[in-house]
N, C-alpha and C positions, 0 to 999 in steps of 0.2 A: 416398465421402469422409466421415471422420468430423469433425465441427466441433467445433472448440475455441475458446478466449477468443481465440485469434489468427488465427482463419479469417475474410479478408476477407468482409464482408458484401455489397458491391454488384461488381458488374463495373465495371471503367473506374475506379474510386476510387483515385487516387493517393496515396500516404501514404509518407513517408520509410520506409524499412526498419527504422530503430531504433525508431520510434514504432507502436504500435496503440491505436487511440483507440474507445471504446464509452462510449454515453451511456445514463444511466438515470435514470428518473423518481423522485421521492420525495415523500411526504406533508409538508409543510413543518410540520406538527404535530409530528413527530418531532423535528425541529431546534430547535423550540421547547422542548420537554421536556428534549433533551439540554442546552439551554442553561441551562434552569432547575436542573440537576443531578437530574433525575428519571430519566431513560431510562438513563444510563450504569450506576448501580446494577444494573438491571434485566437489561441486557445482558451485564454481568460475570458475574452469577449464572447466567444462561442458557449463556454460553458462557467457562466459566473456563480453558478451554484456549486461547483467543483474548486474553483481558485478564485480567492480574493487577492486585494492588494496586497497584502503581506506576502501572499504566495508569488506574486509576479517580483515583487522587490527581492526576493530569497532568489528568485530564479536569474536576475539581472546580476546579481551579485556573485553568485555561485553557478556560472553556466554551464561547468561541465559535469554538474552532479544530480541535477533534478529530473532530466529528461525521462530517465525510466519511469521514476515515480508519476511524472504528469501522464505519461503514455498508459502508465497502468491504471492510473485513475479513469481516463478515457475508455479504455477497452472494458473496464468493469460496468462503467456506466452504460455504453452502448450495448453490452450483452446481455447485461441484466437488470438494467436499472438502478446499480448500486452507486452511492456517494461514497466519496473517499475524503478523509480527513489525513492531510500528509503537509510534510514531516512535521516533528517537533510538537506533536498532538498533546504532549503532557506538560508543556510548559506554558505558565500563566499568562505569560505576554503575548501569546496567541489565543486572544480572549473567543473568537467564534470557534476555534477549534476544541477549546477547553470547553466551552459550553455545550458543545455537541457529545463531546465523550463523557461528561460529567451527566448529562440527560440519560445517556443509553447503560452507562456501567456503574455510576457511583452509589446508587441506591441498592442495586441488586447483587453487584460483584465487587464487596468492598476489598476483599483480599487481592484479586486482580488489581483493583484501583491502587493499592499499596504497592504490588509487585511492579508495576510497570512505572512507577515513581511520580504519579500524578498527585498525590499529597505532597509532594517535597516542592512544586512549584518550580521558579527558575533554577533552583540548584539541583534540580533532578539529574540523576545520571541515568540517560536514556540510551545508553549504549547497549546494544542486544535486542533492543525492542525491534519489531518489525517496521518497515518504511511506511504502512499504511494502515489505519483502522478504516474498515469498510462497513457500510450498514445501509441496507434499505429504507430509504425515506418513511415508508408508509408502513414498515414491518418490524423495525429495528427493536421496538418494546417488547415484543413477542420472541425475540430471540434471532432476528436474521441479519446477523452482523459477524466479521470475522475479522482477523489479522491478515496481511498481505506484505510479503517482503519481494523487492523486485532484485534481480541480478542479471548480469551478462550471462551469455550462454555457459561461458567457461569459468565464472567467478564460483567461489565455495562460499558457504556461510563462514563468517567469523566465529571464533572459539567462543565468545559471549553469546552468540546467537544460539549455538549448539547447545549450550547450558541452558538458556532461558526458554527455547521452544517447546522442549518437554513440558516444563513447569507451566508454562502458557496453556498446554493442551491439558494438563491435569486440572487447572483451575476453570476452563471453559468448556472442555471436552469438544473443541472445534480445533481441527488442524490449522496450522498457519499455511497459507496459499504461498507458495513460490513461485512467482511469474519470471520466467527466465527469457530475456529477450536475445535475438541472435540477427545480426545485418543478414539481409537479403538483397541482392542486386537484382532487380527485376530487369526483365529482358527490355532492351532498348533504351535503358536509362543509365548504362555505363557506370 
């Protein structure tokens, strides 16, 4: 059996079918560099197909909030070739993101489109939506896409997410991937 991000890793591990969780370690120095505004420009230059100038401006303005989303987008790209549209993918002021998700979802998944608030434009309430819309650039029209939420290892899903994720599963038959990130102090790096 071919392994994927959605293949359960442990026998007997029971998880609601609408969520798949994975935990990854990261070097806390990266988070510090991101918060200082030094890492996002480097990642923007290295991954221009994942991050645009609007993402970079957003990261500079809200330095403590988007590190995990950026790290997840890179991890998903490096591990499977997936592109991520993050965050605020439903708001019309983010034209590139809106066009991307329009192209994949609007025609075939009208109920989902309405549920995530994409019809409502700038006034949409995106609370409870997953952080990332993830898709494979050459296979998205055939259904190789999903939603991803990022959390610290100890963070819980918000009440709105606990309410919305089962409905996302009903609409898509795809679990939401929850990537949890845990600080790891690598030997010799204090």
